[in-house]
VOBA-1610 file (N, C-alpha, C; in pm, whole numbers, padded with zeros to 5 digits, always signed):
BEGIN
Unk-06860-05182+10541Unk-06991-05178+10503Unk-07080-05150+10400Unk-07115-05220+10342Unk-07169-05201+10151Unk-07246-05138+10113Unk-07317-05050+09997Unk-07409-05003+09976Unk-07459-04892+09996Unk-07302-04837+10001Unk-07255-04686+10014Unk-07268-04598+09901Unk-07297-04681+09767Unk-07240-04606+09617Unk-07404-04634+09574Unk-07413-04473+09439Unk-07530-04542+09378Unk-07508-04467+09282Unk-07581-04562+09139Unk-07571-04484+08998Unk-07465-04558+08890Unk-07447-04552+08779Unk-07322-04639+08725Unk-07253-04538+08645Unk-07303-04474+08533Unk-07180-04396+08491Unk-07165-04201+08556Unk-07326-04151+08605Unk-07293-04070+08707Unk-07322-04132+08880Unk-07235-04149+08927Unk-07265-04223+09042Unk-07206-04115+09144Unk-07237-04181+09298Unk-07212-04110+09420Unk-07154-04180+09481Unk-07068-04192+09600Unk-07076-04223+09708Unk-07056-04155+09859Unk-07165-04196+09929Unk-07188-04100+10096Unk-07094-04138+10173Unk-07046-04042+10262Unk-07013-04114+10360Unk-07013-04016+10505Unk-06990-04044+10635Unk-07023-03970+10736Unk-07112-04031+10827Unk-07150-04013+10958Unk-07252-04030+11020Unk-07351-03932+11081Unk-07445-03920+11161Unk-07517-03810+11194Unk-07487-03745+11309Unk-07343-03817+11381Unk-07329-03714+11480Unk-07179-03726+11483Unk-07117-03762+11345Unk-06994-03776+11344Unk-06914-03633+11308Unk-06820-03582+11274Unk-06725-03497+11266Unk-06777-03453+11127Unk-06832-03494+11014Unk-06905-03501+10885Unk-06969-03550+10851Unk-07061-03512+10763Unk-07072-03622+10610Unk-07017-03582+10509Unk-07053-03634+10362Unk-06974-03580+10245Unk-07035-03715+10152Unk-06984-03643+10008Unk-06976-03766+09922Unk-06876-03720+09820Unk-06863-03819+09745Unk-06776-03782+09604Unk-06845-03844+09486Unk-06890-03778+09375Unk-06954-03742+09283Unk-06871-03778+09164Unk-06897-03871+09126Unk-06790-03905+08987Unk-06921-03948+08849Unk-06839-03942+08709Unk-06907-03914+08593Unk-06897-03797+08569Unk-06928-03680+08637Unk-06943-03575+08558Unk-06851-03539+08477Unk-06876-03487+08369Unk-06862-03411+08245Unk-06763-03312+08281Unk-06657-03249+08217Unk-06611-03140+08256Unk-06611-03040+08183Unk-06595-02896+08207Unk-06624-02747+08177Unk-06760-02709+08190Unk-06848-02783+08342Unk-06979-02759+08343Unk-06952-02661+08461Unk-06992-02547+08448Unk-06991-02428+08534Unk-07059-02478+08683Unk-06967-02462+08790Unk-07009-02546+08928Unk-06960-02447+09074Unk-07050-02393+09122Unk-06957-02313+09264Unk-07056-02458+09413Unk-06987-02367+09471Unk-07091-02440+09572Unk-07175-02316+09640Unk-07199-02223+09659Unk-07308-02126+09624Unk-07460-02206+09533Unk-07371-02238+09446Unk-07523-02270+09372Unk-07567-02454+09435Unk-07433-02529+09468Unk-07537-02657+09533Unk-07585-02590+09684Unk-07546-02512+09748Unk-07594-02443+09888Unk-07761-02395+09849Unk-07746-02379+09726Unk-07901-02329+09731Unk-07989-02432+09739Unk-07956-02552+09698Unk-08064-02660+09680Unk-08054-02748+09899Unk-07920-02729+09889Unk-07921-02796+10042Unk-08018-02689+10139Unk-08001-02572+10132Unk-08112-02498+10168Unk-08233-02517+10192Unk-08295-02574+10106Unk-08429-02639+10102Unk-08444-02707+10194Unk-08354-02803+10210Unk-08363-02976+10315Unk-08318-02958+10442Unk-08204-02782+10452Unk-08142-02761+10594Unk-08252-02777+10735Unk-08249-02853+10831Unk-08350-02860+10959Unk-08312-02689+10969Unk-08461-02710+11083Unk-08479-02529+11188Unk-08554-02476+11117Unk-08609-02520+11015Unk-08689-02399+10944Unk-08827-02327+10965Unk-08862-02424+11036Unk-09015-02403+11077Unk-09043-02490+11233Unk-09130-02487+11304Unk-09151-02592+11404Unk-09203-02692+11381Unk-09200-02731+11191Unk-09259-02862+11160Unk-09181-02954+11142Unk-09062-02890+11136Unk-08927-02956+11154Unk-08837-02985+11258Unk-08741-03076+11271Unk-08625-03080+11364Unk-08567-02967+11386Unk-08550-02913+11487Unk-08506-02823+11572Unk-08309-02798+11577Unk-08320-02913+11548Unk-08082-02940+11484Unk-08063-02791+11394Unk-08006-02712+11467Unk-07943-02634+11401Unk-07806-02628+11271Unk-07874-02681+11207Unk-07727-02750+11126Unk-07743-02629+10992Unk-07620-02549+10942Unk-07616-02470+10883Unk-07620-02541+10714Unk-07557-02691+10705Unk-07555-02789+10561Unk-07476-02686+10529Unk-07338-02633+10548Unk-07266-02511+10453Unk-07161-02656+10384Unk-07157-02661+10244Unk-07117-02761+10158Unk-06966-02677+10150Unk-06887-02751+10118Unk-06714-02721+10090Unk-06697-02798+09957Unk-06639-02775+09841Unk-06622-02854+09733Unk-06448-02861+09781Unk-06402-03020+09807Unk-06236-03044+09815Unk-06214-03042+09662Unk-06265-03111+09547Unk-06203-03170+09447Unk-06310-03145+09315Unk-06214-03135+09218Unk-06304-03193+09077Unk-06332-03088+08999Unk-06322-02943+09088Unk-06371-02820+09063Unk-06223-02718+09043Unk-06210-02633+08917Unk-06047-02538+08905Unk-06128-02446+08831Unk-06104-02324+08887Unk-06172-02191+08841Unk-06316-02242+08766Unk-06370-02257+08872Unk-06542-02262+08842Unk-06557-02358+08745Unk-06508-02448+08755Unk-06561-02548+08543Unk-06480-02682+08652Unk-06589-02792+08622Unk-06581-02938+08650Unk-06422-02974+08562Unk-06353-03035+08647Unk-06262-03073+08553Unk-06277-03257+08514Unk-06331-03317+08536Unk-06379-03433+08483Unk-06366-03549+08577Unk-06294-03515+08697Unk-06251-03572+08835Unk-06336-03572+08929Unk-06359-03654+08977Unk-06471-03701+09115Unk-06477-03572+09182Unk-06553-03499+09205Unk-06577-03425+09264Unk-06604-03404+09468Unk-06535-03413+09535Unk-06518-03453+09629Unk-06600-03303+09751Unk-06724-03348+09790Unk-06825-03238+09901Unk-06784-03274+10073Unk-06811-03184+10119Unk-06813-03201+10266Unk-06927-03086+10322Unk-06992-03169+10424Unk-07054-03079+10509Unk-07036-03097+10645Unk-06985-03038+10751Unk-06984-03066+10876Unk-07073-03075+10965Unk-07059-03159+11042Unk-07165-03155+11175Unk-07134-03054+11295Unk-07210-02939+11299Unk-07183-02844+11398Unk-07295-02856+11512Unk-07385-02892+11519Unk-07522-02886+11611Unk-07553-03042+11679Unk-07492-03144+11651Unk-07447-03223+11747Unk-07476-03280+11831Unk-07599-03335+11939Unk-07584-03342+12052Unk-07615-03478+12086Unk-07503-03530+12122Unk-07492-03720+12142Unk-07593-03764+12234Unk-07566-03685+12375Unk-07637-03730+12483Unk-07766-03716+12504Unk-07815-03664+12411Unk-07951-03691+12379Unk-08030-03864+12385Unk-07933-03919+12329Unk-07882-04084+12265Unk-07891-04128+12416Unk-07794-04099+12507Unk-07732-04194+12606Unk-07826-04277+12632Unk-07944-04273+12694Unk-08055-04349+12759Unk-08076-04453+12637Unk-08041-04501+12514Unk-08105-04567+12429Unk-08006-04648+12385Unk-07889-04616+12452Unk-07760-04664+12409Unk-07761-04876+12385Unk-07840-04930+12470Unk-07862-05056+12483Unk-07977-05080+12478Unk-08093-04981+12426Unk-08233-05037+12376Unk-08249-04978+12237Unk-08335-05091+12177Unk-08376-05077+12047Unk-08539-04984+11989Unk-08491-04872+11913Unk-08596-04806+11867Unk-08660-04864+11769Unk-08834-04895+11825Unk-08899-04968+11744Unk-08902-04883+11615Unk-08971-04947+11473Unk-08921-04852+11340Unk-08821-04821+11303Unk-08695-04802+11407Unk-08541-04814+11344Unk-08478-04889+11282Unk-08407-04855+11238Unk-08286-04962+11196Unk-08159-05004+11331Unk-08209-04961+11424Unk-08116-04986+11582Unk-08123-05175+11547Unk-08234-05242+11544Unk-08227-05374+11614Unk-08156-05433+11457Unk-08198-05426+11335Unk-08134-05488+11226Unk-07959-05440+11200Unk-07949-05300+11237Unk-07785-05276+11225Unk-07730-05380+11322Unk-07743-05365+11402Unk-07687-05465+11550Unk-07696-05620+11510Unk-07784-05680+11415Unk-07806-05807+11407Unk-07685-05806+11286Unk-07678-05771+11210Unk-07584-05786+11080Unk-07494-05721+11129Unk-07435-05628+11211Unk-07281-05627+11240Unk-07212-05606+11356Unk-07335-05650+11463Unk-07281-05693+11594Unk-07215-05587+11684Unk-07291-05465+11619Unk-07213-05350+11661Unk-07318-05198+11599Unk-07335-05124+11683Unk-07425-04989+11600Unk-07375-04873+11677Unk-07411-04732+11602Unk-07352-04612+11646Unk-07528-04560+11677Unk-07546-04561+11835Unk-07686-04554+11874Unk-07655-04371+11888Unk-07593-04297+11860Unk-07610-04126+11803Unk-07671-04085+11717Unk-07790-04128+11725Unk-07941-04035+11623Unk-07904-04151+11507Unk-07860-04269+11552Unk-07890-04386+11430Unk-07725-04395+11338Unk-07620-04319+11363Unk-07520-04307+11271Unk-07548-04325+11103Unk-07509-04413+11029Unk-07534-04427+10854Unk-07692-04432+10894Unk-07773-04485+10956Unk-07890-04490+10891Unk-07980-04389+10927Unk-07921-04245+10966Unk-07972-04122+11005Unk-08019-04029+10890Unk-08156-03992+10913Unk-08183-03911+10757Unk-08070-03794+10720Unk-08006-03772+10818Unk-07882-03673+10807Unk-07817-03706+10682Unk-07798-03829+10652Unk-07679-03857+10546Unk-07760-03851+10371Unk-07921-03749+10390Unk-07990-03727+10266Unk-07935-03594+10235Unk-07884-03506+10299Unk-07791-03413+10306Unk-07684-03401+10144Unk-07627-03534+10166Unk-07520-03605+10076Unk-07583-03599+09939Unk-07694-03664+09926Unk-07769-03708+09822Unk-07829-03516+09741Unk-07887-03476+09849Unk-07922-03310+09775Unk-07830-03242+09722Unk-07699-03286+09781Unk-07603-03202+09717Unk-07498-03286+09536Unk-07545-03387+09589Unk-07511-03487+09447Unk-07609-03455+09303Unk-07746-03442+09401Unk-07884-03380+09297Unk-07832-03261+09203Unk-07755-03221+09325Unk-07743-03069+09254Unk-07659-03057+09135Unk-07540-03154+09141Unk-07460-03167+09052Unk-07563-03235+08902Unk-07599-03322+08956Unk-07674-03389+08832Unk-07804-03356+08763Unk-07865-03224+08836Unk-07918-03105+08699Unk-07847-03028+08686Unk-07736-03020+08705Unk-07629-02961+08614Unk-07569-03082+08467Unk-07575-03138+08476Unk-07557-03292+08388Unk-07666-03304+08285Unk-07783-03275+08345Unk-07912-03309+08307Unk-07900-03186+08180Unk-07891-03055+08223Unk-07924-02949+08148Unk-07831-02944+08063Unk-07701-03009+08043Unk-07622-03027+07978Unk-07648-03075+07849Unk-07699-03196+07899Unk-07707-03376+07814Unk-07821-03308+07747Unk-07948-03226+07834Unk-08083-03268+07772Unk-08151-03109+07772Unk-08090-03038+07792Unk-08111-02883+07747Unk-08161-02791+07868Unk-08206-02685+07889Unk-08222-02589+08000Unk-08375-02626+08037Unk-08502-02677+07927Unk-08614-02693+07974Unk-08630-02816+08050Unk-08559-02880+08114Unk-08556-03022+08176Unk-08600-02931+08332Unk-08745-02961+08397Unk-08738-02950+08555Unk-08776-03073+08651Unk-08719-03043+08761Unk-08796-03168+08874Unk-08810-03037+08963Unk-08950-03114+09001Unk-09023-03008+09094Unk-09130-03128+09185Unk-09108-03110+09342Unk-09151-03204+09418Unk-09271-03143+09498Unk-09378-03183+09542Unk-09492-03177+09665Unk-09520-03265+09687Unk-09552-03181+09824Unk-09622-03299+09921Unk-09819-03298+09894Unk-09820-03373+09853Unk-09988-03398+09836Unk-10062-03487+09954Unk-09992-03515+10002Unk-10093-03549+10169Unk-10022-03566+10265Unk-10051-03555+10409Unk-10034-03557+10529Unk-10105-03699+10603Unk-10082-03742+10677Unk-10186-03849+10752Unk-10272-03850+10674Unk-10423-03867+10706Unk-10537-03858+10585Unk-10591-03742+10521Unk-10544-03622+10534Unk-10540-03524+10453Unk-10476-03478+10293Unk-10569-03481+10208Unk-10518-03454+10105Unk-10539-03319+10043Unk-10443-03311+09963Unk-10443-03165+09865Unk-10539-03217+09738Unk-10622-03052+09668Unk-10712-03056+09561Unk-10650-03078+09477Unk-10660-03141+09382Unk-10565-03154+09224Unk-10603-03022+09172Unk-10758-02977+09158Unk-10770-02878+09096Unk-10710-02740+09182Unk-10642-02738+09264Unk-10621-02641+09347Unk-10431-02620+09282Unk-10394-02719+09245Unk-10255-02752+09193Unk-10191-02613+09176Unk-10059-02552+09218Unk-10028-02461+09175Unk-09869-02432+09239Unk-09759-02474+09142Unk-09630-02516+09149Unk-09562-02407+09225Unk-09590-02315+09225Unk-09588-02171+09247Unk-09572-02196+09445Unk-09735-02221+09462Unk-09730-02220+09637Unk-09592-02314+09718Unk-09560-02410+09652Unk-09446-02510+09682Unk-09332-02405+09765Unk-09286-02305+09682Unk-09216-02220+09734Unk-09261-02110+09855Unk-09353-02109+09897Unk-09429-02023+09953Unk-09493-02050+10125Unk-09448-02201+10126Unk-09492-02260+10263Unk-09433-02355+10295Unk-09416-02375+10404Unk-09316-02476+10454Unk-09336-02630+10463Unk-09487-02648+10379Unk-09508-02801+10381Unk-09471-02845+10265Unk-09418-02778+10100Unk-09368-02794+09983Unk-09527-02820+09939Unk-09623-02743+09938Unk-09799-02792+09919Unk-09820-02706+09811Unk-09861-02729+09695Unk-09906-02670+09613Unk-10041-02641+09617Unk-10102-02678+09698Unk-10257-02597+09730Unk-10274-02532+09881Unk-10294-02430+09815Unk-10232-02339+09970Unk-10372-02327+10030Unk-10513-02423+09970Unk-10609-02410+10067Unk-10610-02523+10160Unk-10523-02614+10127Unk-10492-02707+10205Unk-10378-02704+10369Unk-10314-02619+10302Unk-10197-02566+10409Unk-10242-02551+10540Unk-10346-02440+10598Unk-10422-02469+10694Unk-10437-02620+10766Unk-10489-02701+10724Unk-10525-02810+10760Unk-10389-02881+10789Unk-10316-02882+10690Unk-10175-02960+10729Unk-10080-02912+10873Unk-10125-02757+10859Unk-10072-02735+10975Unk-10116-02776+11141Unk-10255-02758+11109Unk-10314-02809+11216Unk-10298-02942+11269Unk-10307-03029+11177Unk-10253-03158+11185Unk-10140-03228+11241Unk-10052-03114+11228Unk-09902-03136+11242Unk-09871-03068+11401Unk-09934-02980+11403Unk-09922-02927+11577Unk-09980-03042+11679Unk-10097-03056+11607Unk-10149-03144+11720Unk-10064-03251+11698Unk-09986-03348+11624Unk-09947-03449+11664Unk-09775-03418+11730Unk-09729-03286+11698Unk-09665-03287+11744Unk-09689-03268+11885Unk-09727-03155+11946Unk-09757-03128+12077Unk-09831-03290+12136Unk-09903-03426+12083Unk-09924-03512+12167Unk-09808-03571+12204Unk-09654-03633+12130Unk-09561-03681+12134Unk-09549-03763+12013Unk-09648-03768+11920Unk-09660-03830+11811Unk-09587-03816+11685Unk-09587-03825+11536Unk-09563-03828+11431Unk-09678-03845+11283Unk-09652-03816+11191Unk-09721-03833+11084Unk-09617-03846+10929Unk-09717-03956+10858Unk-09639-03977+10718Unk-09693-03905+10636Unk-09612-03903+10524Unk-09663-03835+10421Unk-09623-03884+10275Unk-09721-03839+10143Unk-09682-03866+10057Unk-09615-03725+09976Unk-09533-03802+09903Unk-09427-03693+09810Unk-09483-03710+09629Unk-09484-03616+09577Unk-09490-03651+09384Unk-09387-03544+09392Unk-09330-03623+09293Unk-09204-03601+09192Unk-09260-03555+09068Unk-09241-03417+08992Unk-09252-03464+08827Unk-09136-03409+08776Unk-09073-03486+08662Unk-08991-03460+08593Unk-09008-03428+08456Unk-09005-03276+08451Unk-09066-03213+08292Unk-08939-03211+08162Unk-08952-03194+08050Unk-08855-03212+07929Unk-08777-03305+07913Unk-08802-03444+07989Unk-08693-03553+07933Unk-08763-03601+07846Unk-08711-03633+07694Unk-08739-03649+07587Unk-08764-03830+07549Unk-08816-03889+07510Unk-08845-04017+07451Unk-08687-04098+07450Unk-08656-04204+07535Unk-08572-04263+07456Unk-08486-04299+07587Unk-08468-04230+07703Unk-08406-04290+07806Unk-08457-04412+07877Unk-08385-04466+07924Unk-08388-04589+07986Unk-08373-04732+07956Unk-08398-04851+07933Unk-08374-04975+07912Unk-08404-05081+07947Unk-08445-05175+07868Unk-08519-05297+07833Unk-08470-05350+07994Unk-08602-05439+08033Unk-08602-05585+08091Unk-08572-05497+08247Unk-08415-05562+08290Unk-08348-05539+08437Unk-08269-05358+08417Unk-08315-05320+08353Unk-08212-05137+08394Unk-08340-05036+08365Unk-08489-05080+08358Unk-08553-04984+08331Unk-08552-04834+08425Unk-08615-04795+08369Unk-08594-04656+08415Unk-08668-04617+08543Unk-08812-04713+08526Unk-08911-04720+08642Unk-08840-04778+08737Unk-08794-04896+08727Unk-08734-04990+08842Unk-08624-04909+08893Unk-08508-04803+08810Unk-08438-04757+08873Unk-08499-04654+08961Unk-08568-04560+08936Unk-08631-04458+09003Unk-08688-04511+09153Unk-08752-04637+09133Unk-08835-04707+09231Unk-08698-04784+09368Unk-08587-04813+09274Unk-08481-04842+09403Unk-08448-04722+09442Unk-08433-04609+09383Unk-08418-04444+09377Unk-08506-04402+09509Unk-08595-04402+09477Unk-08699-04391+09653Unk-08683-04449+09747Unk-08699-04575+09750Unk-08724-04631+09796Unk-08574-04680+09919Unk-08468-04623+09855Unk-08348-04623+09926Unk-08361-04470+10050Unk-08463-04414+10000Unk-08438-04255+10120Unk-08543-04328+10244Unk-08445-04296+10372Unk-08501-04307+10500Unk-08656-04303+10503Unk-08710-04372+10562Unk-08847-04402+10595Unk-08971-04371+10493Unk-08887-04441+10357Unk-08975-04439+10215Unk-09033-04585+10265Unk-09138-04594+10223Unk-09208-04799+10239Unk-09316-04770+10119Unk-09291-04709+10039Unk-09419-04698+09879Unk-09352-04641+09770Unk-09339-04690+09680Unk-09337-04597+09559Unk-09431-04623+09457Unk-09483-04529+09385Unk-09572-04571+09253Unk-09554-04474+09116Unk-09536-04550+09019Unk-09511-04423+08885Unk-09611-04405+08858Unk-09657-04283+08789Unk-09783-04286+08718Unk-09907-04270+08827Unk-10015-04396+08747Unk-10111-04400+08847Unk-10090-04512+08923Unk-09994-04553+08928Unk-09960-04659+09031Unk-10062-04823+09073Unk-10080-04762+09190Unk-10177-04884+09246Unk-10332-04826+09231Unk-10379-04694+09175Unk-10515-04641+09125Unk-10523-04712+09016Unk-10439-04772+08931Unk-10464-04849+08831Unk-10529-04916+08770Unk-10542-05003+08913Unk-10600-05160+08915Unk-10766-05093+08882Unk-10799-04977+08897Unk-10950-04922+08934Unk-10977-04864+08795Unk-10857-04902+08707Unk-10903-04875+08520Unk-10942-04930+08478Unk-11011-04982+08335Unk-11061-05020+08252Unk-10905-05018+08124Unk-10881-05165+08068Unk-10824-05168+07985Unk-10774-05020+07892Unk-10898-04949+07842Unk-10945-04845+07720Unk-10889-04761+07782Unk-10929-04728+07936Unk-10900-04546+08034Unk-10737-04607+08037Unk-10699-04690+08052Unk-10572-04673+08094Unk-10461-04701+07966Unk-10536-04702+07838Unk-10404-04731+07736Unk-10357-04588+07728Unk-10343-04425+07722Unk-10280-04342+07721Unk-10298-04325+07564Unk-10385-04329+07506Unk-10431-04321+07359Unk-10316-04219+07302Unk-10281-04172+07137Unk-10206-04096+07118Unk-10247-04068+06999Unk-10181-03948+06931Unk-10273-03884+06867Unk-10081-03875+06741Unk-10117-03771+06616Unk-10021-03748+06603Unk-10022-03587+06573Unk-09903-03505+06657Unk-09935-03345+06668Unk-09906-03254+06523Unk-09955-03153+06530Unk-09893-03067+06433Unk-09731-03059+06391Unk-09655-03101+06529Unk-09514-03096+06463Unk-09460-03163+06395Unk-09559-03334+06438Unk-09506-03427+06329Unk-09459-03534+06481Unk-09467-03487+06574Unk-09458-03580+06683Unk-09599-03606+06756Unk-09591-03743+06812Unk-09692-03832+06895Unk-09740-03737+07028Unk-09839-03724+07032Unk-09918-03659+07140Unk-09981-03742+07244Unk-09976-03744+07354Unk-10035-03880+07476Unk-10172-03780+07500Unk-10272-03867+07491Unk-10421-03768+07518Unk-10426-03830+07691Unk-10329-03895+07740Unk-10321-03876+07907Unk-10183-03956+07950Unk-10167-03953+08103Unk-10031-03972+08122Unk-10066-04086+08228Unk-10152-04208+08235Unk-10187-04306+08353Unk-10001-04381+08388Unk-09949-04393+08259Unk-09814-04480+08267Unk-09699-04349+08362Unk-09741-04274+08364Unk-09643-04187+08404Unk-09498-04138+08332Unk-09523-04110+08183Unk-09444-04111+08152Unk-09340-04200+08141Unk-09331-04340+08111Unk-09217-04460+08146Unk-09351-04533+08028Unk-09286-04621+07963Unk-09339-04719+07903Unk-09224-04795+07840Unk-09271-04943+07916Unk-09161-05054+07876Unk-08962-05031+07919Unk-08994-04907+08049Unk-08879-04899+08131Unk-08833-04791+08068Unk-08916-04742+07912Unk-08822-04648+07858Unk-08910-04501+07857Unk-08815-04365+07879Unk-08933-04270+07878Unk-09011-04228+07728Unk-09146-04177+07766Unk-09218-04156+07645Unk-09195-03997+07592Unk-09181-03935+07635Unk-09154-03808+07660Unk-09269-03780+07713Unk-09330-03767+07817Unk-09392-03702+07910Unk-09348-03680+07992Unk-09440-03625+08086Unk-09368-03575+08259Unk-09399-03715+08281Unk-09226-03721+08386Unk-09233-03832+08435Unk-09281-03813+08567Unk-09358-03893+08660Unk-09421-03855+08790Unk-09399-04021+08859Unk-09340-03968+08976Unk-09338-04090+09080Unk-09410-04029+09196Unk-09464-04145+09315Unk-09521-04082+09421Unk-09484-04153+09529Unk-09445-04091+09639Unk-09322-04132+09756Unk-09393-04146+09876Unk-09405-04258+09935Unk-09498-04278+10041Unk-09369-04295+10166Unk-09407-04186+10289Unk-09297-04181+10434Unk-09366-04205+10501Unk-09364-04318+10595Unk-09403-04343+10713Unk-09407-04303+10808Unk-09447-04268+10932Unk-09468-04124+11048Unk-09332-04158+11090Unk-09276-04075+11150Unk-09077-04059+11246Unk-09133-04174+11299Unk-09049-04296+11326Unk-09006-04319+11413Unk-08980-04295+11562Unk-08923-04216+11569Unk-08860-04093+11683Unk-08934-04028+11731Unk-09024-04082+11889Unk-09088-03949+11927Unk-09112-04002+12063Unk-09208-03896+12116Unk-09188-03884+12257Unk-09299-04018+12327Unk-09389-04005+12256Unk-09501-04114+12286Unk-09424-04266+12367Unk-09413-04306+12515Unk-09368-04419+12509Unk-09402-04557+12473Unk-09340-04613+12401Unk-09334-04749+12324Unk-09261-04835+12347Unk-09345-04981+12398Unk-09265-05091+12426Unk-09131-05178+12307Unk-09049-05180+12375Unk-08927-05260+12276Unk-08872-05321+12401Unk-08748-05344+12344Unk-08582-05476+12427Unk-08476-05396+12436Unk-08407-05462+12492Unk-08250-05419+12508Unk-08160-05520+12434Unk-08067-05452+12420Unk-07914-05579+12373Unk-07917-05696+12439Unk-07983-05728+12597Unk-07967-05856+12642Unk-08100-05921+12670Unk-08213-05837+12547Unk-08322-05949+12556Unk-08405-05913+12691Unk-08383-05768+12743Unk-08495-05757+12820Unk-08586-05695+12797Unk-08726-05688+12809Unk-08817-05617+12765Unk-08834-05501+12862Unk-08873-05330+12778Unk-08886-05240+12881Unk-09002-05126+12790Unk-08942-05027+12806Unk-09023-04889+12740Unk-08916-04798+12689Unk-08920-04765+12557Unk-08845-04665+12494Unk-08923-04492+12493Unk-08825-04400+12509Unk-08881-04232+12473Unk-08822-04238+12366Unk-08775-04150+12291Unk-08672-04115+12229Unk-08664-03971+12229Unk-08565-03921+12279Unk-08567-03790+12315Unk-08451-03710+12212Unk-08503-03580+12201Unk-08364-03529+12101Unk-08476-03451+12034Unk-08423-03454+11900Unk-08430-03304+11808Unk-08508-03370+11671Unk-08617-03424+11629Unk-08701-03542+11511Unk-08807-03427+11433Unk-08802-03478+11296Unk-08917-03439+11247Unk-09044-03449+11335Unk-09131-03401+11329Unk-09318-03446+11332Unk-09314-03568+11205Unk-09281-03481+11064Unk-09331-03564+10962Unk-09215-03543+10841Unk-09145-03669+10856Unk-09035-03670+10760Unk-09027-03581+10629Unk-09158-03667+10587Unk-09229-03614+10422Unk-09142-03504+10389Unk-09182-03359+10470Unk-09151-03269+10449Unk-08999-03207+10376Unk-08860-03222+10506Unk-08735-03233+10430Unk-08722-03321+10328Unk-08834-03468+10314Unk-08808-03551+10228Unk-08823-03510+10095Unk-08901-03444+10069Unk-08927-03317+09921Unk-08765-03296+09844Unk-08684-03215+09886Unk-08559-03202+09806Unk-08528-03306+09783Unk-08528-03392+09895Unk-08401-03563+09883Unk-08530-03594+09749Unk-08618-03610+09750Unk-08742-03717+09621Unk-08626-03607+09499Unk-08639-03478+09495Unk-08631-03403+09381Unk-08441-03449+09331Unk-08383-03483+09451Unk-08255-03501+09395Unk-08223-03652+09348Unk-08319-03750+09415Unk-08296-03878+09350Unk-08347-03889+09237Unk-08435-03831+09191Unk-08505-03807+09023Unk-08380-03787+08942Unk-08350-03644+09012Unk-08249-03572+08909Unk-08074-03672+08896Unk-08056-03804+08962Unk-07910-03838+09009Unk-07974-03996+08852Unk-08079-04034+08915Unk-08152-04135+08802Unk-08135-04089+08657Unk-08232-03982+08595Unk-08217-03959+08525Unk-08088-03890+08447Unk-08014-03807+08511Unk-07873-03805+08495Unk-07786-03900+08438Unk-07791-04005+08499Unk-07719-04150+08509Unk-07780-04200+08386Unk-07912-04219+08341Unk-08003-04274+08203Unk-07934-04184+08121Unk-07936-04017+08123Unk-07884-03959+08020Unk-07771-03987+07976Unk-07675-03985+08042Unk-07537-04005+08038Unk-07509-04153+07956Unk-07600-04229+07974Unk-07625-04446+07929Unk-07659-04393+07849Unk-07786-04302+07802Unk-07828-04301+07649Unk-07764-04247+07555Unk-07669-04161+07586Unk-07547-04051+07485Unk-07476-04168+07468Unk-07450-04284+07548Unk-07310-04355+07523Unk-07329-04466+07427Unk-07464-04477+07438Unk-07559-04629+07390Unk-07602-04592+07202Unk-07678-04496+07228Unk-07696-04405+07125Unk-07602-04307+07050Unk-07525-04288+06996Unk-07443-04173+06944Unk-07495-04120+06803
//
């Protein structure tokens, strides 16, 4: 099965299935002598792990990471870093009823069509359980970024919409994202999100969400022309996350509402001799290369496909039937998807940071 590796200079390969013995990844291209231990990686995995509120799956996975290689005496060696996360709370019996049925909205049919075989236990490789590996790799990517670009780099994500309910940009406070289970930057929107998701969960349904990710402290010059543009790599990275169906950079689709003079991101010279942008409609990327402004991406997650409401489907033999997906699932995958989006932003920027250093000495 191809498609398990991401990146160029900074790259990682993930392995494992949702209900297998373990999942993990091998991270390569990491410079030597960076301070790294399991506790650091764990601090990011803890933000994504399941079972932390009633609005996420109740599968109890500690997501305890083990470093298998590439670190000696607390420092990276420059060798591939092997990471392992054991699965301790899989309930494969929950999926016995769907062994021959295709779950609508899932990859069941397409995996079967491609390989002639599928792992029906939670979706196998198509499960969002794989994203824990991305978060672990993203933690290391942050170290690389700090080493390459300085400690002023920050990558933060927030849920800005659940279903039809949006945050008020005027109430935006990044500190609030650490204070609630919704990664919501608007404290006034939290009760609305809570009520809406409770209703969806109790009715056996689910909801979609939009996550906004912002990278600050990124200098101008990262990226490349034409086919290796920074924004195209970001779009690919975000679209590779489970349940993501749309990505926009900067104003994205809303930019069609603007006139050319509004969308222009006018410039002036700052007192420090560096350019100052008067707006950031482009999301910090021009011509595929970072401008020095905040890099802004928004990611749309579809409603969770595993629901308790009966839906029409077929089985492997072509018989029409209905299906109810039992087990433990997130009513809104965008919530735990937020640290995954942060991780993918970090991985792309770390890769482009190293590529920039290699090209522009």
